[in-house]
C-alpha positions in Angstrom: -52.8 1.7 57.5 -50.6 -1.0 59.0 -49.1 -1.9 55.6 -48.5 1.7 54.9 -46.6 2.1 58.2 -44.5 -1.0 57.3 -43.6 0.5 54.0 -42.7 3.8 55.6 -40.6 2.0 58.3 -38.9 0.0 55.5 -38.2 3.2 53.6 -37.0 4.8 56.8 -34.7 1.9 57.5 -33.3 1.9 54.0 -32.8 5.7 54.3 -31.0 5.3 57.6 -28.8 2.6 56.1 -28.1 4.8 53.1 -27.2 7.7 55.3 -25.0 5.5 57.5 -23.2 4.2 54.4 -22.8 7.7 53.0 -21.3 8.9 56.3 -18.9 5.9 56.3 -18.0 6.7 52.7 -17.5 10.4 53.5 -15.4 9.6 56.5 -13.4 7.1 54.5 -12.9 9.7 51.8 -11.9 12.3 54.4 -9.3 9.9 55.8 -7.9 8.8 52.5 -8.0 12.4 51.1 -6.4 13.6 54.2 -3.6 11.1 53.8 -3.2 12.1 50.2 -3.9 15.8 50.1 -3.7 17.4 53.6 0.1 17.9 53.7 3.5 16.6 52.6 4.2 12.9 52.4 6.4 12.0 55.4 7.3 8.4 54.4 10.5 8.3 52.3 12.2 5.8 50.1 15.7 5.7 48.5 16.4 4.8 44.9 19.9 5.0 43.4 21.0 7.2 46.3 18.1 9.6 45.8 15.5 9.9 48.6 12.0 10.6 47.4 8.5 10.6 49.0 6.8 7.3 49.1 4.6 6.7 46.1 6.9 8.5 43.7 9.2 7.0 41.0 12.4 8.5 39.7 14.2 7.7 36.4 17.5 8.9 35.0 16.6 9.4 31.4 19.8 10.8 29.9 23.5 11.7 30.7 24.8 14.5 28.6 28.4 13.9 29.8 28.3 10.4 28.3 27.7 12.0 24.9 30.2 14.9 25.4 27.3 17.4 25.5 28.4 19.3 28.6 26.7 20.1 31.8 23.1 21.2 31.5 21.7 24.1 33.6 18.5 25.4 31.9 15.4 23.8 30.4 12.1 24.7 28.7 9.6 22.9 26.5 7.8 23.7 23.3 4.1 23.2 22.3 4.8 19.7 21.3 6.3 18.7 24.6 9.9 18.7 23.2 12.5 19.9 25.7 15.4 22.3 25.1 18.4 22.4 27.4 21.6 24.4 27.5 25.1 23.5 28.5 26.5 26.1 30.9 29.6 26.5 28.8 28.3 25.2 25.5 25.4 25.0 23.1 21.7 24.3 23.2 20.1 20.9 22.6 16.6 19.7 21.7 15.4 16.7 23.7 12.6 14.5 22.3 11.0 12.2 24.9 9.4 8.9 24.1 5.6 8.9 23.9 2.8 7.0 22.2 2.9 9.4 19.2 6.5 9.2 18.2 7.0 5.5 19.3 10.5 6.2 20.5 12.2 3.7 22.8 14.6 6.2 24.4 15.4 9.9 24.6 16.6 11.5 21.4 19.0 14.5 21.9 20.0 16.8 19.0 22.4 19.7 19.0 20.7 22.8 17.7 22.5 24.1 14.6 22.9 27.7 15.7 25.8 29.7 17.1 24.3 30.3 20.5 24.6 28.7 23.9 25.6 29.2 27.5 22.0 30.1 28.3 21.1 30.0 32.0 17.6 30.9 31.0 15.5 29.4 28.3 11.8 30.0 27.5 9.6 28.8 24.6 6.7 31.1 23.6 4.7 31.2 20.4 7.1 29.3 18.1 10.1 31.3 19.5 12.9 30.1 21.8 14.1 33.0 24.0 17.5 32.7 25.7 19.2 34.6 28.5 22.8 34.0 27.8 25.6 34.1 30.5 28.8 34.2 28.5 32.4 35.0 29.5 34.2 37.7 27.6 36.2 35.0 25.8 34.2 31.9 24.8 34.3 29.3 22.1 31.0 30.5 20.6 32.1 34.1 20.4 28.9 35.4 21.8 28.0 38.0 24.5 25.9 37.9 27.6 22.4 39.1 26.7 18.9 38.4 25.6 18.4 36.5 22.4 15.5 35.4 20.2 15.8 32.2 18.2 13.3 31.4 15.4 12.6 29.0 12.6 12.2 31.4 9.7 11.4 28.9 7.0 9.1 26.7 9.1 11.1 23.5 8.6 11.1 22.6 12.3 14.8 23.7 12.5 16.0 26.8 14.2 17.9 29.0 11.7 17.7 32.6 12.9 19.3 34.2 16.0 18.6 37.8 16.9 20.3 39.6 19.8 17.8 41.9 21.5 20.0 43.3 24.2 23.5 42.7 25.6 24.3 42.8 29.3 27.5 43.7 31.0 28.0 40.8 33.4 28.7 37.1 33.3 29.7 34.2 35.5 28.1 32.8 38.6 26.5 36.1 39.4 25.6 37.0 35.8 22.3 36.9 33.8 20.3 33.9 35.0 16.7 33.0 34.1 13.6 34.1 32.3 9.9 33.5 32.7 6.6 34.4 31.0 4.2 36.8 32.6 0.8 35.2 33.7 -1.0 37.2 31.1 1.4 36.0 28.4 2.1 39.6 27.3 5.7 40.1 28.6 8.8 38.5 29.9 10.5 38.7 33.3 14.2 38.1 33.8 16.5 37.9 36.9 20.2 38.9 36.8 22.8 38.5 39.5 24.5 41.2 41.5 27.6 41.2 39.2 25.5 42.3 36.2 25.3 46.0 35.6 21.8 47.6 35.4 21.7 49.5 32.0 21.2 53.2 32.2 18.7 53.4 29.4 15.9 51.2 31.0 12.9 52.4 32.8 12.4 51.8 36.5 9.6 51.8 39.0 12.3 52.2 41.7 13.8 55.7 42.0 17.3 55.3 40.6 19.1 57.3 43.3 19.8 54.2 45.4 22.8 54.1 47.7 24.7 52.0 50.1 22.7 53.6 52.9 24.9 52.4 55.8 25.3 54.7 58.8 28.7 53.3 59.8 31.5 52.5 57.4 31.1 49.1 55.6 33.8 46.5 56.0 34.2 44.7 52.8 34.7 41.0 52.4 38.3 40.1 53.4 38.4 37.6 50.5 37.7 40.4 48.0 34.4 38.9 46.9 31.9 41.5 45.4 34.0 44.4 46.9 33.5 46.5 43.8 29.8 45.8 43.5 27.7 48.8 44.5 24.0 49.1 45.3 21.6 47.9 44.4 22.7 44.3 43.8 20.8 41.6 41.8 17.7 42.7 39.9 14.5 41.7 38.1 13.4 43.4 34.9 10.4 43.2 32.6 10.4 43.5 28.8 8.4 42.8 25.7 9.0 40.0 23.1 11.2 42.2 21.0 13.2 43.7 23.9 12.2 47.2 23.1 10.7 48.5 26.4 12.4 47.6 29.7 11.3 48.3 33.2 13.3 47.5 36.4 11.0 46.0 39.0 13.2 44.7 41.8 16.6 45.3 43.3 18.6 44.3 46.3 18.8 40.6 45.6 22.2 38.9 46.0 22.2 36.2 43.3 18.7 34.9 42.6 19.0 32.3 39.9 15.3 31.7 39.1 11.9 33.4 39.3 8.4 32.1 38.9 4.7 33.2 39.3 2.1 31.6 41.5 -1.6 31.2 40.5 -2.3 34.6 42.0 0.0 36.2 39.4 2.6 37.1 42.1 6.3 36.8 41.4 8.8 34.9 43.6 12.5 34.3 43.6 14.9 32.0 45.4 17.8 34.1 46.7 21.3 32.9 47.7 23.2 33.5 50.9 26.9 34.4 51.4 28.2 31.5 53.4 31.4 33.3 54.2 29.3 35.5 56.5 28.0 32.7 58.7 28.1 33.7 62.3 27.9 37.4 61.6 25.0 39.7 62.3 24.7 40.6 58.6 24.5 36.9 57.4 21.4 36.2 55.4 20.2 32.6 54.8 19.1 31.3 51.4 15.5 32.6 51.2 12.3 32.6 49.2 11.3 36.2 48.4 7.9 37.6 47.3 9.0 40.0 44.5 6.4 42.7 44.6 6.8 45.6 42.2 9.3 48.2 43.4 10.7 45.9 46.0 14.3 46.4 47.3 15.6 43.3 49.2 18.5 45.0 50.9 21.6 43.3 49.5 24.8 45.4 49.9 28.4 44.3 49.8 30.3 43.2 52.9 28.9 44.2 56.2 26.4 46.6 54.6 23.4 44.3 54.1 20.2 45.8 55.4 18.5 44.2 58.4 15.4 42.4 57.3 13.4 44.6 59.7 14.4 47.8 58.0 11.4 49.5 56.4 13.3 50.5 53.3 13.7 46.8 52.2 11.4 43.8 52.1 12.0 40.5 54.0 11.8 36.9 52.8 8.7 34.8 53.3 10.9 31.8 54.3 14.5 31.3 55.3 16.1 27.9 54.6 19.6 28.1 56.1 22.6 27.6 53.9 22.8 26.4 50.3 23.1 27.4 46.7 19.7 28.2 45.2 19.1 27.4 41.5 15.8 26.4 40.0 12.3 27.6 41.2 9.4 25.6 39.7 5.7 26.2 40.2 3.7 23.0 40.5 0.8 23.7 38.1 0.2 20.8 35.8 1.9 18.1 37.8 0.1 14.8 38.2 1.1 14.7 41.8 -1.1 14.6 44.9 -3.0 17.8 45.2 -0.8 19.2 48.0 2.1 19.2 45.6 0.3 20.8 42.7 0.0 24.3 44.2 3.3 25.6 45.5 6.9 26.0 44.5 9.8 23.5 44.1 13.0 25.0 45.3 16.3 23.6 43.9 19.4 23.7 46.1 22.6 22.9 44.1 25.1 22.6 47.0 23.3 20.1 49.1 21.4 18.1 46.5 18.0 18.9 48.0 14.7 20.0 46.4 12.2 21.6 48.8 8.5 22.1 48.4 7.0 25.4 49.6 3.3 25.5 50.2 2.1 29.1 50.4 -0.7 30.6 52.5 -1.9 34.2 51.8 -1.2 36.6 54.7 -2.4 40.1 53.9 -1.1 41.0 50.4 1.8 38.5 50.8 2.2 35.0 52.0 3.6 32.6 54.6 5.4 29.5 53.5 5.5 25.9 54.8 8.8 24.5 53.5 9.5 20.8 53.6 12.2 18.6 52.0 10.9 16.9 48.9 13.8 14.9 47.4 17.5 14.8 48.1 20.5 12.9 46.8 24.3 12.4 47.1 25.4 13.7 44.7 22.5 15.6 43.2 23.6 19.1 42.0 20.1 20.3 41.0 20.0 23.1 38.4 16.5 23.5 36.8 13.2 21.8 36.1 10.0 21.8 34.0 6.5 20.3 34.2 6.1 18.0 31.2 3.0 17.6 29.1 2.5 14.2 30.7 2.3 15.7 34.2 5.7 14.5 35.2 8.5 16.6 36.6 11.6 16.7 34.5 14.7 18.2 36.1 18.4 18.6 35.5 21.5 18.1 37.5 24.9 19.6 36.5 26.6 23.0 36.4 30.3 23.9 36.7 31.1 21.0 34.4 29.8 18.4 36.9 28.4 15.2 35.7 25.0 16.1 34.4 21.7 14.2 34.0 18.0 14.6 33.0 15.6 12.9 35.4 11.9 12.2 35.3 9.8 12.2 38.5 6.3 10.7 38.5 3.7 9.8 41.1 2.7 6.1 40.9 0.3 6.1 43.8 -3.5 6.3 43.5 -4.8 9.8 42.7 -8.4 10.6 43.6 -8.2 13.9 41.9 -7.6 15.2 38.4 -4.8 17.7 37.8 -6.3 21.0 38.7 -5.9 24.3 37.1 -4.9 26.5 40.0 -7.2 29.4 40.7 -6.4 32.6 42.5 -6.7 32.6 46.3 -9.7 34.4 47.7 -7.9 34.9 50.9 -5.8 38.0 50.6 -7.5 39.0 47.3 -8.6 42.5 48.6 -5.1 43.3 50.0 -3.4 42.2 46.8 -5.8 44.3 44.7 -5.1 47.3 46.9 -1.3 46.8 46.6 -1.5 46.4 42.8 -3.6 49.6 42.6 -0.9 51.4 44.6 1.9 49.8 42.4 0.3 51.3 39.3 1.3 54.7 40.6 5.0 53.7 40.8 5.3 54.3 37.1 3.0 57.3 36.6 2.8 60.7 38.2 -0.6 61.3 39.7 -0.8 64.4 41.9 -4.4 63.6 42.7 -3.5 60.3 44.3 -1.0 61.7 46.8 -3.5 61.6 49.7 -4.4 58.0 48.8 -0.7 57.0 48.8 0.0 58.8 52.1 -3.1 57.2 53.7 -1.7 53.7 53.0 1.8 54.5 54.5 0.6 53.1 57.8 -1.4 50.2 56.4 -1.2 47.1 58.7 0.3 45.2 55.8 4.1 45.8 55.4 4.1 45.2 51.6 1.3 47.8 51.1 3.2 50.3 53.2 6.4 49.7 51.2 4.6 49.9 47.8 2.9 53.1 48.9 6.2 54.8 49.8 7.9 53.7 46.6 4.9 55.1 44.6 5.1 58.3 46.6 8.8 58.7 45.9 7.9 58.6 42.2 5.7 61.7 42.7 7.0 65.3 42.9 8.5 65.6 46.4 7.4 69.3 46.6 3.7 68.1 46.6 4.0 65.8 49.6 7.0 66.7 51.7 5.0 69.1 54.0 2.8 66.3 55.1 5.4 65.0 57.6 4.6 68.0 59.8 0.9 67.6 59.5 0.4 63.9 59.8 -0.2 62.4 63.3 0.3 58.7 62.4 3.8 57.5 63.5 4.2 55.1 60.6 3.1 57.6 58.1 5.5 60.2 59.6 8.5 57.8 59.6 7.7 56.6 56.0 7.5 60.2 54.9 10.9 60.8 56.6 12.4 57.9 54.7 11.0 59.2 51.5 12.3 62.7 52.2 15.7 61.1 53.0 15.7 59.6 49.6 14.2 62.4 47.5 14.4 65.7 49.5 17.0 68.4 49.9 19.1 68.9 53.0 16.7 71.5 54.5 13.8 69.1 54.0 15.8 66.4 55.8 16.5 68.7 58.7 12.8 69.5 59.0 12.0 65.8 58.9 14.4 65.1 61.7 12.8 67.9 63.8 9.4 66.3 63.2 10.6 62.9 64.3 12.2 64.4 67.5 8.7 65.4 68.6 7.6 61.8 68.9 7.6 60.2 72.4 9.7 57.0 72.3 7.8 55.5 75.2 4.6 55.7 73.2 5.9 53.8 70.2 5.3 50.1 69.5 8.2 47.9 68.3 7.6 48.4 64.6 7.3 52.2 65.0 10.6 52.2 66.9 12.4 50.3 64.2 11.0 52.6 61.5 11.9 55.6 63.7 15.5 54.6 64.1 15.9 53.7 60.4 14.3 57.0 59.3 16.8 59.0 61.4 19.7 56.9 60.0 18.6 57.6 56.4 18.1 61.3 57.0 21.7 61.5 58.3 23.2 59.2 55.6 21.6 61.1 52.7 22.4 64.5 54.0 25.2 66.3 52.1 26.3 68.2 55.2 27.2 67.3 58.8 24.4 67.0 61.3 23.8 70.1 63.4 25.3 69.7 66.9 22.0 70.6 68.6 20.2 67.9 66.6 22.9 65.4 67.5 22.4 66.2 71.2 18.6 65.9 70.8 18.9 62.4 69.2 21.3 61.2 71.9 19.3 62.6 74.7 16.1 60.9 73.4 17.8 57.5 73.0 20.3 57.2 75.9 17.7 56.3 78.5 16.6 53.3 76.5 20.1 52.0 75.6 20.2 48.2 76.1 16.7 48.2 77.5 14.8 47.2 74.4 14.7 44.1 72.2 17.9 42.7 70.7 17.2 44.3 67.4 16.4 47.7 68.8 19.4 47.5 71.2 21.7 46.9 68.2 20.3 49.8 66.2 20.3 52.2 69.2 23.9 51.3 70.0 24.9 51.9 66.3 23.2 55.3 66.2 24.7 56.4 69.5 28.2 55.2 68.4 27.8 57.3 65.3 27.0 60.2 67.6 30.1 59.4 69.6 28.1 59.0 72.8 30.8 57.8 75.2 28.1 57.1 77.9 27.3 53.8 76.2 30.8 52.3 76.5 30.7 50.7 80.0 27.2 49.2 79.6 27.8 47.8 76.2 31.2 46.3 77.0 29.6 44.7 80.1 26.9 43.2 77.9 29.5 41.8 75.5 31.4 40.2 78.4 28.4 38.6 80.0 25.7 37.9 77.4 27.0 34.9 75.5 23.7 33.1 74.8 23.5 31.9 71.2 20.6 29.5 71.2 18.4 32.1 69.5 20.7 32.0 66.5 19.9 28.5 65.3 17.0 29.6 63.1 19.4 31.6 60.9 21.0 28.4 59.9 18.5 25.6 60.2 14.8 26.4 59.7 12.6 24.6 62.2 10.4 23.5 59.4 13.2 21.6 57.6 15.3 20.0 60.3 15.1 16.7 58.4 17.7 18.3 56.1 20.2 17.6 58.9 21.1 14.3 57.4 23.0 16.1 54.7 23.5 19.5 56.2 22.1 20.0 59.6 24.8 18.0 61.5 27.5 20.3 60.2 25.7 23.4 61.1 24.9 22.0 64.5 28.6 21.4 65.0 29.2 25.0 64.2 26.5 26.2 66.5 28.2 24.4 69.4 30.9 27.0 69.2 28.8 29.8 67.8 29.7 33.4 68.3 27.1 35.9 69.6 26.1 37.9 66.6 24.7 40.7 68.8 28.1 41.2 70.5 29.8 41.4 67.1 27.4 44.1 66.1 28.2 46.0 69.4 31.9 45.6 68.8 31.6 47.0 65.3 29.6 50.0 66.5 32.0 50.7 69.4 34.9 50.6 67.0 33.7 54.0 65.7 33.5 55.7 69.2 36.4 58.1 69.6 35.8 59.7 73.0 35.4 58.5 76.6 37.8 55.5 76.5 39.9 54.7 79.6 42.7 52.2 79.5 40.6 49.8 81.6 37.7 50.0 79.2 39.9 49.4 76.2 41.5 46.4 77.9 38.1 44.8 78.4 37.0 45.7 74.9 40.1 44.3 73.1 40.1 41.2 75.2 36.7 40.5 73.8 38.3 40.0 70.4 40.5 37.3 71.9 37.4 35.3 72.9 35.6 36.1 69.6 38.5 34.7 67.6 38.1 31.3 69.3 34.5 31.0 68.0 33.4 29.3 64.7 31.7 30.9 61.8 32.0 31.2 58.0 35.2 31.1 56.1 35.8 34.8 56.6 34.7 34.9 60.2 38.1 35.4 61.8 39.1 37.9 59.0 36.0 40.0 59.6 36.6 40.0 63.4 40.2 41.1 62.8 39.0 43.8 60.3 36.7 45.2 63.0 39.6 45.2 65.4 41.7 47.1 63.0 39.0 49.7 62.7 38.9 50.1 66.5 42.7 50.4 66.7 42.6 53.5 64.6 41.1 55.3 67.6 43.8 54.1 70.0 46.7 56.5 70.7 49.8 55.5 68.7 51.9 54.7 71.7 49.3 52.2 73.0 48.3 50.5 69.7 50.7 47.6 69.9 49.7 46.7 73.4 46.0 46.6 72.6 46.6 44.7 69.4 48.4 42.0 71.4 45.5 41.5 73.7 43.3 40.2 70.9 45.9 38.0 69.2 46.3 35.3 71.8 43.9 32.9 70.1 45.8 33.1 66.9 48.8 31.7 68.7 46.6 28.8 70.0 45.5 27.5 66.6 46.2 23.9 65.8 49.2 23.2 63.7 47.5 21.7 60.8 50.5 19.7 59.7 51.6 18.4 63.1 52.3 14.7 63.3 51.2 14.2 59.7 52.4 10.9 58.2 53.7 11.0 54.7 52.4 8.5 52.1 54.1 5.2 51.5 53.5 5.4 47.8 54.6 4.5 45.2 52.7 7.3 43.5 51.9 7.8 39.8 50.8 10.5 37.4 47.0 10.1 37.9 44.5 10.6 35.2 40.7 11.0 35.9 40.2 7.4 34.8 43.0 6.1 37.1 41.5 8.0 40.1 38.1 6.5 39.5 39.6 3.0 39.1 41.6 3.4 42.3 38.5 4.4 44.3 36.2 1.7 42.9 38.7 -1.0 43.6 39.6 0.1 47.2 36.5 1.9 48.6 35.1 -1.1 50.4 38.2 -1.0 52.7 38.1 2.8 53.2 40.0 3.9 56.4 38.8 7.1 58.0 42.1 7.9 59.9 44.2 7.3 56.9 42.0 9.5 54.8 42.2 12.3 57.3 46.0 12.0 57.4 46.3 12.1 53.6 44.0 15.1 53.5 46.8 16.8 55.4 49.8 15.2 53.8 48.5 16.1 50.3 48.3 19.7 51.5 44.5 19.9 50.9 44.0 21.1 54.4 46.1 24.2 53.8 43.6 25.7 51.4 40.3 23.8 52.1 38.4 23.3 55.3 36.3 20.3 56.3 34.0 20.8 59.3 35.8 24.1 60.1 39.3 22.6 60.1 41.7 23.9 57.4 42.5 26.9 55.3 40.0 29.2 53.6 41.7 30.2 50.3 39.8 27.4 48.5 36.2 26.1 48.5 34.9 24.5 51.7 34.7 20.7 51.2 32.4 19.4 53.9 29.5 18.9 51.5 31.5 18.0 48.4 29.9 14.5 48.3 26.3 15.9 47.9 27.0 17.5 44.5 30.2 15.9 43.1 30.5 12.3 41.8 33.8 10.6 42.1 34.5 11.4 38.5 33.8 15.1 39.2 36.1 15.1 42.2 38.8 13.4 40.2 38.4 16.0 37.4 38.7 18.8 39.9 41.9 17.4 41.4 43.6 16.2 38.2 42.6 19.2 36.1 42.0 22.1 38.6 42.0 24.8 36.0 39.3 23.3 33.9 36.5 25.0 36.0 37.4 27.8 38.4 34.7 29.3 40.5 34.4 33.1 40.2 35.0 33.4 43.9 38.4 31.7 43.8 39.7 33.1 40.5 43.0 34.8 40.7 43.6 38.2 39.2 46.8 39.2 37.2 47.9 42.8 37.9 50.2 44.1 35.1 52.3 47.0 36.5 53.7 50.0 34.8 57.3 48.7 35.4 56.6 45.5 33.4 56.2 43.3 36.5 53.1 41.2 37.2 51.5 40.1 40.4 49.1 37.2 40.5 46.7 36.6 43.4 43.4 37.5 45.1 42.5 40.9 46.4 41.8 40.6 50.1 41.4 44.3 50.8 40.9 47.3 48.6 41.7 50.9 49.8 41.4 54.2 48.0 45.0 54.2 46.8 46.1 50.6 47.0 45.1 46.9 46.8 46.2 44.2 49.2 46.7 40.9 47.3 47.1 37.4 48.8 49.8 35.9 46.6 50.0 32.3 48.0 47.0 30.0 48.3 48.9 27.8 50.8 49.8 30.8 53.0 46.9 33.3 52.5 48.5 35.8 54.9 51.4 36.2 52.5 50.4 39.4 50.7 51.6 42.1 48.4 50.5 45.7 48.5 49.9 47.3 45.0 49.6 51.0 44.6 46.7 51.7 42.2 48.8 54.3 40.4 51.3 51.5 39.5 48.7 49.3 37.8 48.7 49.3 34.0 46.1 46.6 33.2 44.2 44.0 35.1 43.0 40.6 33.8 41.4 37.5 35.3 43.6 34.4 35.4 42.3 31.2 33.7 44.6 29.2 35.9 43.5 27.8 39.2 45.5 28.7 42.3 45.5 25.0 43.1 48.4 23.2 41.4 47.9 19.9 39.6 49.6 16.7 40.8 49.0 17.1 44.6 47.8 13.4 44.8 50.6 11.9 42.7 52.6 10.9 45.7 49.8 8.5 46.9 49.4 4.9 46.0 45.9 3.7 44.9 44.8 2.6 48.4 46.0 5.8 50.0 44.2 7.8 47.3 41.0 5.8 47.8 41.2 6.6 51.6 41.6 10.3 50.8 38.6 10.3 48.4 36.4 8.4 50.9 37.3 11.1 53.5 36.2 13.8 51.0 33.0 12.1 50.1 32.2 11.5 53.8 32.8 15.2 54.5 35.1 14.3 57.3 32.4 12.3 59.1 33.7 8.9 60.4 30.1 7.8 60.9 29.3 8.2 57.2 27.8 5.2 55.5 30.9 4.9 53.2 32.7 3.4 56.2 30.0 0.9 57.1 
C-alpha cells in the first residue's frame, strides 16, 4: 500500500512537472507566435535607401535600363516559375531566375520575338500568355490598345503566335491596365481607366442608362483634365479565354491600375485620387475598394464625384491619403510570417511606398488594417508577383524612369508552413446571400421580386446595394407600385432611387409623393441620407420641371432642419434647398461660412490614422497644407449658394463675396484657387450687371497679395554649358556633399522652375508638383526630364494643337470648355494668358508630342549651382532633409 502510494505520488509529480513544462512551452509559443503572427512587424531596417521590416532581405536582381530594355510596369509567371515583364513603351521580356535546377548564377533576360508590347497587364494561364495592351495611337510596334493572346503553336518553348481578341478605344495613363484570373480558373477579369470607352456590344450587370446624376451644375477641372469624360468612369469587365463573351461588372472608378481576389473569392481594386482636388469637398483619397458585382463607385468628372455616403454608389474599405496606386498583390504563397500571407500588398508609385492591408470580414464586406510595409527613395513601384520560391518579386519603373526587378524574402525564423488560405467563416452567410442576390443582376426572375425588395433594407450596405441593382434589371412595371405599399424607410428610398433610374416621369412624381409622407424627425441618419439622395435623383432624372407644389412641399419639409443636422446632412439639405431657390437659407448659411472655420476633422481625408508613419515621406507635406487648410464644408455651401437667385440683399452679397477673399488665401491642391474662382464666377452670374464689377473686386484682394515668385532672385554666376544627362549626373555626384539649401532654392527660381512647378505649395501649377520628386525619380531620371523634357510627357500636362479653318494653329492646354468655345492656356510660364477658340472655327485637333517645358533651362548654371538645384529638388524643398546633413 505504501509503495503503491509512493509510485502514485511519483507519477503525480511527474505529471505535474510535465503539465508545468507544457504550460511553459505553450506560453512560450504564444509569446513567440504573437511576436511573429499577431500583427505587422514594427521594427524597421534600411538597406540601400529602402526601408523594410526587420527580418526581411531585399535584393536588386536586374536593371532593364542598363540593358536598354525600357521601364517595366507589369509582371506574371509561367508554370516553370519563369517571369514575363513588359516595358511600358516597348516589348515583352522573359526573365529566368537562378535556381538549383537551371544552375544559373544570375538573372537571364530575353526579348520575346513577337510584335507586341506596351502591356500594362500580363497573365499566364494554361500555356498561354494574355496581355492587356495600353498603346498610343502612334507607336513603334504598330499595335492597338486591346486584349491579346500569345501562344507557342509549335511547342518549341518560344512564343510565335499573337491573336488580338478585342481592341479598346483608350490609352495612356488612364487606359487599359491589368488582368487577373478568376478564383475558379474559368474566366478573366480586367480593369480599365476612365479614359477608356466602354464598348457598346458587351453585356452588363449594371443598367446602362447611367448618368452624371448631379443636382447642381458640375464645375469641370480648370486644367481641362478629364473634362470630356462622361459617366461612368473606370470599369471592370469579365470575359472568357477567347474574348467572346464580355460582362461589365463595375463602374465609377477613377483610374484603378490593378485588381486581385482574396481567399473568399472577392475582388478588390486600388483606386487613385485626383490630387488637384485636395482641399475640396469632392476630393477622394487613394482607396482600397471591394468590387462587388454591379458596384458603382461614384467617380464623375470635376466637382461631380458622388459623396461616399450616397446609396447609389459604394464606399472604399480603406482610405490612404494621397498617392498614385499601381500594383495590388494578394499574399497567398509567400514564405512570410503568417500575418503577411493573408492580405493585400498595395503599391504606391508616387511616394515609393508599399502597404499591407489585413482584411477582417464585416457583414458581406470587410474592414482593413493598413500599415506601411516597405518604402524607398526613389522607389516608383509598379507591379509584383509571388514567386514559386515563396519570395516576392516586384518592379519599379514607369514613365521611362529607371527600372528594376527586386526580390524580397523573409530570413527570420518561421514556425509555420506557407498556408493555403481558406475562406473566412466570419461573414460567410452574408457573402452567400449577396452572391445569391447578384445572380439576379443578369437574369430576369419575376418570381424573385419579393426576395429582392425584402433585402433592400438589409443592415448590410453591400447587400442593399446589390438588391437594388438586381431589382433595376427586372421589369420596372412589376415592382414600381411597391413604393406606395412598403412601410420600411430604406426599402421605400431604395425603390425611389430605382424608379428614378428606370421609371417614367409619372412614376417619379408618385415616388416623390410617397417620400413626402415620411416624417423627417422619425428617420435615422442613414435613412435621412438615402431620403435626400432619392429626392435628388428623382428630380435629376425627370424630363420635365418639378411641379411647384412639390417644390414647396420639399422645401417646407426641410427648412426647419437646415444647418441643424450632421455636417453631411447639412451639406445635402443646403444643396437641395439652393436648387429649390429657397432664399430663407441665405443668412444662416453665410453666417455659418463666416464663423465655422474648424478644419481638424479633415485630416483623415489626407492622412489615414493607421498609416501616419508614412509622414516621413509624405505626411509632413500634408501636415503643412493642413495648417492652412480650407473648410470643405464652407466650400460646399458657397457652391450651393452660387445657384440661389432670389432673396439677396447688398449686405448679404458683400458678406458672401468677401468669403471668397478669405478662401483664396487657403491652401489646397493645384487647382484649388481656380476652382474657388470658378465657383465665384458662377455666383456672379446671378448678380445684377451694374453691381458685378464691385462684387468681383471684393474677392480678388488675396490675388493681389500673392508673393512675387521672382522677387530678389539672384541670377547664376555661371559659366553655364550645354548639359547632357551624363554631365548633370556628374555635376551632382561631384558636388552633392556640399549642397546648399538657400542656393538651391534661389536657382529653383532663377531657372524659372518655380513659374510652372510648385514645391510645398509655392510656385506655378502648369507643370507637375515636385515636392515628392525624390521618392520616385533617381538623379538620372531627373536629369533626363530636365535635359529631354519631351521624351515622356504625362497625359495630364500634354498640350493640344488646334488647327483652325483659317490655316492658323493654336497650341496649349484647355482650361475651360463651354458649349460653343474652348479657353486655352497658351503659355506655361503665364497660365492666365489664354486664347478663346470658337468650336465652329476648329478644323482638326491633335495631341502635341512636345513638352510645354523648353529644354536648356539649366544651361546658365555652373556645376555647383546645378548640384544645389538638384539637391533642392531631391529634398522636396525641405532644408532638414538628410541630403543636407
